[in-house]
SEFISE-559844 format. One line per 5 residues: number of its first residue (from 0); their letters; for each residue x, y, z of C-alpha. Coordinates in steps of 0.25 Angstrom, whole numbers, plus 2048, in hexadecimal, padded with zeros to 3 digits. Example, Ala and Ser with C-alpha at 12.3 -4.5 7.8 and 13.67 -1.06 7.14 Angstrom:
BEGIN
0 = as = 831 7EE 81F  837 7FC 81D
//
This chain:
BEGIN
0 = mdpre = 2DE 439 347  2D2 431 34B  2D1 431 35A  2CD 423 35A  2DA 41F 353
5 = deqrr = 2E2 426 35F  2D9 41E 369  2DC 411 362  2EB 414 363  2EB 417 372
10 = pslsr = 2EE 40B 37B  2E1 407 383  2E0 40C 391  2E4 401 39B  2E9 400 3A9
15 = privr = 2F7 3FD 3A6  2F8 409 39C  2F2 412 3A7  2FC 40D 3B1  308 40F 3A8
20 = aglrl = 303 41D 3A4  302 420 3B3  310 41B 3B6  315 423 3AA  30E 430 3AF
25 = vnekg = 314 42E 3BD  322 42C 3B8  321 439 3B0  319 442 3B9  318 43C 3C7
30 = lsalt = 30D 436 3CE  306 444 3D1  304 444 3C2  2FC 437 3C1  2ED 43A 3C1
35 = mrala = 2E3 432 3B9  2E0 43E 3B1  2EF 440 3AD  2F0 431 3AA  2E4 431 3A2
40 = aelev = 2EA 43D 39A  2F7 435 398  2EF 429 392  2E5 432 38A  2D9 42C 391
45 = spmal = 2CE 432 39A  2D1 431 3A9  2C5 428 3AB  2CB 41E 3A2  2D6 41B 3AC
50 = ynhvr = 2CC 417 3B6  2C8 40B 3AE  2D6 405 3B1  2DB 40B 3BE  2D2 40E 3CA
55 = dkeel = 2D9 41B 3CE  2E7 422 3CF  2EB 41A 3DB  2E9 40D 3D4  2F1 412 3C8
60 = vdlmv = 2FD 416 3D1  2FC 407 3D7  2FC 402 3C9  308 40B 3C5  310 406 3D1
65 = dlmlg = 30E 3F8 3CD  312 3FB 3BE  31F 401 3C4  321 3F5 3CC  31F 3EC 3C0
70 = evdcc = 32D 3F2 3BB  334 3EA 3C6  33B 3DE 3C2  338 3D3 3CC  33E 3C8 3C3
75 = agtgd = 34C 3C7 3C8  34F 3B9 3CB  35E 3B5 3CD  35C 3AD 3D9  363 3B7 3E2
80 = wagdl = 358 3BD 3EB  35F 3C9 3EF  364 3CC 3E0  356 3CA 3DB  350 3D3 3E6
85 = ravvf = 35A 3DE 3E2  356 3DD 3D4  347 3DE 3D7  348 3E9 3E1  351 3F1 3D7
90 = syhqa = 347 3EF 3CC  33D 3F5 3D6  346 401 3D8  347 403 3C9  338 402 3C7
95 = lsahp = 336 40D 3D2  341 415 3CB  33B 415 3BE  32E 41B 3C4  333 425 3CF
100 = rlari = 326 42D 3D0  31E 420 3D2  328 41A 3DB  327 426 3E5  319 423 3E8
105 = yssrv = 31A 414 3E7  31D 413 3F6  311 41B 3FB  306 411 3F8  308 404 3F1
110 = clgph = 2FC 3FB 3EB  304 3EF 3E6  301 3EA 3D8  306 3DD 3D2  314 3E2 3CF
115 = glali = 316 3E8 3DD  312 3DA 3E3  31B 3D3 3D9  327 3DB 3DE  324 3D9 3EC
120 = ertla = 322 3CA 3EA  32F 3C9 3E3  337 3D1 3ED  331 3C8 3F9  334 3BB 3F1
125 = lllag = 343 3BF 3EF  344 3C3 3FE  33E 3B5 402  347 3AE 3F8  352 3B5 400
130 = gfapp = 34F 3AE 40D  347 3BA 414  33C 3B6 41D  32F 3BC 41A  330 3C7 424
135 = aaada = 33E 3CB 41F  33A 3CA 411  32F 3D4 413  338 3DD 41B  343 3DC 40F
140 = ffaly = 338 3DF 405  334 3EC 40C  342 3F0 40E  344 3EF 3FE  337 3F5 3FB
145 = tytvg = 338 401 404  347 404 400  343 403 3F1  336 40B 3F2  33C 415 3FC
150 = fhqmg = 348 417 3F3  33F 41D 3E9  338 427 3F3  346 42D 3F7  34A 43B 3F3
155 = didal = 358 440 3F3  35E 447 3FF  362 455 3FC  369 459 409  370 465 403
160 = eysal = 364 46C 3FD  359 468 406  35F 464 414  358 469 420  365 469 428
165 = ppdqi = 373 470 425  37D 468 41E  386 467 42B  37B 45F 432  37A 455 427
170 = psiva = 388 452 422  385 444 41E  379 448 415  382 453 40F  38D 44A 40C
175 = lsrhl = 384 440 405  37B 44A 3FF  37F 447 3F0  37C 438 3F3  36F 43A 3FA
180 = rgvrr = 36A 442 3EE  36B 435 3E5  361 42C 3EC  35E 425 3DF  36D 425 3DA
185 = sggfe = 372 419 3D2  374 40E 3DC  36C 414 3E8  361 40B 3E8  36A 3FF 3E5
190 = ygldt = 372 402 3F2  366 401 3FB  360 3F5 3F4  36D 3ED 3F5  36F 3F1 403
195 = llagm = 361 3EC 407  364 3DF 3FF  371 3DD 406  36A 3DD 413  35F 3D4 40E
200 = raaav = 36A 3CA 409  370 3CA 417  363 3C8 41E  35F 3BD 415  36D 3B6 417
205 = g = 36C 3B9 426
//
């Protein structure tokens, strides 16, 4: 086969292609596997070719985070601010769930891109539409943000296997141990989200 023909069939290198490949690599192997050399090998280019499109690994991770946040559906528009807010935050949760390895480092440092800013803008707009004063809207936003991002940092609590205390000193933990192991069980995120939103509805009415 003529190498030139293979080169012609290969998609041209671009920033979006690099970012998508980086996200795919992290999804499959974790952030520790993401190096410019490994990514170049995935794309079948030289490592130096990547630097024509991204400044360094730090910028690449920022772009990957924004690509992930681009999966959030911010378009819910039923006219019910709390219902629309729930839809946006739940979509945010789903985007993080789809990329668990990137979600785990997302809270350590955030350089906001266009999708991240659009998500914040939509969330704040819905809170203001719900009647929150600006300071309260900011507080409500941070409550939703820290809950959602924090949910994806949580590990399960295995009290029976790794407890530093004997079972008779932690009877409540032992009694609930099978539930504590399932922090990401079906409905777990929704319980916390709906509890937060119930409080916000009450605050908005009050």
